[in-house]
C-alpha positions in Angstrom: 124.6 142.9 93.2 124.5 139.9 95.6 121.1 140.4 97.1 119.5 137.3 98.4 116.6 136.3 100.5 117.0 137.2 104.2 115.7 134.1 105.8 115.4 135.7 109.3 113.4 138.6 107.8 111.2 136.2 105.9 110.6 134.0 109.0 109.8 137.1 111.1 107.3 138.4 108.5 105.6 135.0 108.4 105.3 134.9 112.2 103.8 138.4 112.2 101.3 137.5 109.5 100.2 134.3 111.3 99.7 136.2 114.5 97.6 138.9 112.8 100.2 141.8 113.1 99.2 143.1 109.7 97.9 146.2 107.9 95.8 145.3 104.9 96.3 148.6 103.1 96.2 149.4 99.4 99.0 148.8 96.8 100.1 152.4 96.5 100.1 153.3 100.3 103.7 152.3 101.0 105.2 155.7 100.2 103.0 157.1 103.0 103.3 154.1 105.4 107.0 153.5 105.0 109.2 154.5 108.0 111.2 157.6 107.4 115.0 157.5 107.5 114.7 159.2 111.0 112.3 156.4 112.1 114.7 153.8 110.9 117.6 155.5 112.7 115.6 155.6 116.0 114.7 152.0 115.6 118.3 151.0 115.1 119.4 153.1 118.1 116.9 151.3 120.3 117.0 147.8 118.9 120.2 147.4 116.9 120.9 146.2 113.4 119.9 142.6 114.2 116.3 143.6 114.8 116.4 146.1 111.8 117.4 143.2 109.5 114.3 141.2 110.5 112.2 143.8 108.8 113.7 143.2 105.3 113.3 140.4 102.8 116.7 141.1 101.1 120.2 141.1 102.3 123.4 141.9 100.4 126.2 140.2 102.4 128.8 142.0 100.3 127.9 145.3 101.9 129.2 146.1 105.4 127.5 144.8 108.4 125.6 147.3 110.5 124.7 149.5 107.6 121.2 150.2 106.3 122.4 149.7 102.8 122.9 146.0 103.5 119.2 145.4 103.7 116.5 145.8 101.1 112.9 145.0 100.4 111.3 146.2 103.6 107.9 144.7 104.4 106.6 146.7 107.4 106.8 149.6 109.8 108.7 147.9 112.7 105.4 146.8 114.2 103.2 145.2 111.5 103.5 143.7 108.0 102.0 146.0 105.5 100.3 144.6 102.4 101.5 147.6 100.4 105.1 146.9 101.3 104.8 143.2 100.5 103.3 144.1 97.1 106.0 146.6 96.4 108.7 144.0 97.4 107.1 141.4 95.2 107.0 143.7 92.2 110.5 145.1 92.6 112.1 141.7 93.3 110.6 140.6 90.0 111.9 143.6 88.1 115.4 143.0 89.4 115.2 139.2 89.0 115.6 138.3 92.6 113.4 135.2 92.2 113.9 133.9 95.8 112.7 137.3 97.2 109.9 137.5 94.7 108.7 134.0 95.8 108.9 134.9 99.5 107.0 138.1 98.9 104.4 136.3 96.9 103.9 133.8 99.7 103.5 136.6 102.2 101.0 138.2 99.8 99.0 135.0 99.7 99.0 134.8 103.5 97.7 138.3 103.7 95.0 137.7 101.1 93.8 134.5 102.9 93.5 136.5 106.1 91.0 138.9 104.4 89.0 136.2 102.6 85.7 135.0 104.2 86.0 131.6 105.9 
């Protein structure tokens, strides 16, 4: 599998985190907060695959363009970065030895944690 860091998705996630478009939920919430396949399809119909790609930290350039299977490691719900999704991406990337994606997710995780810490 040729999954690598999706730089556009990573940049988009960082911009959202800096601007406060985040949900600071719990680790195991992603199964409930994750967009459904129908939600994904509606988003793609409205915004296209270019925008869909921005919501994923992983891309497999060997898979066909304009397919959902090309993108992996989602980090949000098409509106906000979810802490639970970032934690899930960080863990799964580590399991599958995608070090660049794991580092990116860890950086996002740190950004979210700093946002919740007292100043």
